[in-house]
C-alpha positions, 0 to 999 in steps of 0.5 A, a space after each residue: 462526617 460520613 465516610 465514603 462505603 465502596 465496595 468491590 461490587 460497586 466497580 464495572 464488571 469487565 466488559 463494559 463502557 472501558 472509559 468510564 470504568 478507569 476513571 470510575 476506578 481512579 476516583 474510587 482508588 482515590 477515595 479508598 486512599 482517603 478513607 484508608 483507615 476505614 478499609 480492611 485489606 481484603 476490601 482494598 486487594 478486593 478493589 485492586 484486582 478489579 481495577 488490574 481487570 479491568 485495565 487488562 481488558 482495557 489494554 487487550 481490546 485496544 491493542 486488537 483495535 490497534 491491530 484491526 486498523 493497522 490490517 484495515 489500512 493495509 488492506 485499503 493500499 493494497 491491489 487485489 490481484 497484484 498484493 502490489 499497492 494501489 493507486 491510494 497508496 502510490 499516492 500516499 508514496 508520492 506526497 512522502 516522496 516530495 515531502 523529502 525532495 522538498 525537505 532534504 533535496 532529494 531528487 528521484 524519477 517517477 515512472 508510469 507504463 501502460 501495458 500495450 494491448 492489455 484487451 488484446 490479452 483479455 479477448 484471445 485467453 480470457 480474463 484469466 489470463 489477463 491476472 496472471 499477466 498482471 501478477 507477473 508483471 507486479 513481480 517483475 517489476 519488484 524484483 528490479 527496484 530497490 527497497 525504498 523504491 515502490 511499484 503499484 498498480 494505478 489502473 487496469 493495465 497501469 503501473 507506476 514506478 518511484 524511484 525516490 532518493 537518485 539522482 535524475 539522470 542515474 533515475 531516467 537510466 535506470 528506469 530505461 532498463 526496467 522498460 527494456 526488462 519488461 518488453 522482452 518478457 513472456 508470461 506463460 499461462 494455458 501451456 502459451 507463452 504470451 508477450 508483454 509489451 509496455 509503453 513508459 513514460 519517465 519524469 524526474 522530479 526535485 524540490 519544485 515538483 508537485 504530484 499533479 504536475 508530476 503526473 501529468 508530465 510522467 502521463 504524457 511521455 508514456 501516451 506518446 511512447 505509446 502512440 509511437 509503439 502503435 505507429 512502429 508495430 503498424 509500420 513493421 506489419 506487427 500486432 500482438 494479437 499475432 505474437 499471441 497465437 505465434 506463440 500459441 502455435 509454439 
């Protein structure tokens, strides 16, 4: 009966197709065990060394691939200007929060924020100032939340805060506090203090809610507040543009 005549050279070099290599190595090692009496110690050592080299390279490549995939996932979930989660990241967090609500009975609050007259800031000071406002507001909002909450920039001048695992009433009160902090804030840019104002829509959620209906509720509340804020400024003869010029003259 003829025996296998596998040698070290039969094994693929590191860098070849790893799936084929590992399978081939396993087959050849099994055959080596069967043909043990016909192999020298040097041959067996060479086979094992080649197997180890290919396996080590495979492990390194898989680790690098996993690192790149993780980095790519982070980038696809991150807003480039603010460093917050983007709309895709927000959608993922909202799905998780609602799943926890259904499974464990958790409750929480979704807060949507639309910066008022953001176009005016861009028109008066330029888009660099607008970007600075977005970054600063993003940082401000992050300071207002707990570790298990999240802040996202979901549109041009829109942010979302997800207050998870909190009672509806306490979450609602917390969202109102965040609104007050936001509307008292100024962003320094080029020697000017730019006033920032935002309209906030708040919606409670529990195990009965789905993402689409929850977002619609918060969105409706936000635009109702935006209309109310606009009417109030018009009634008082105020405008963000006037505030910008006043801040600049100071």
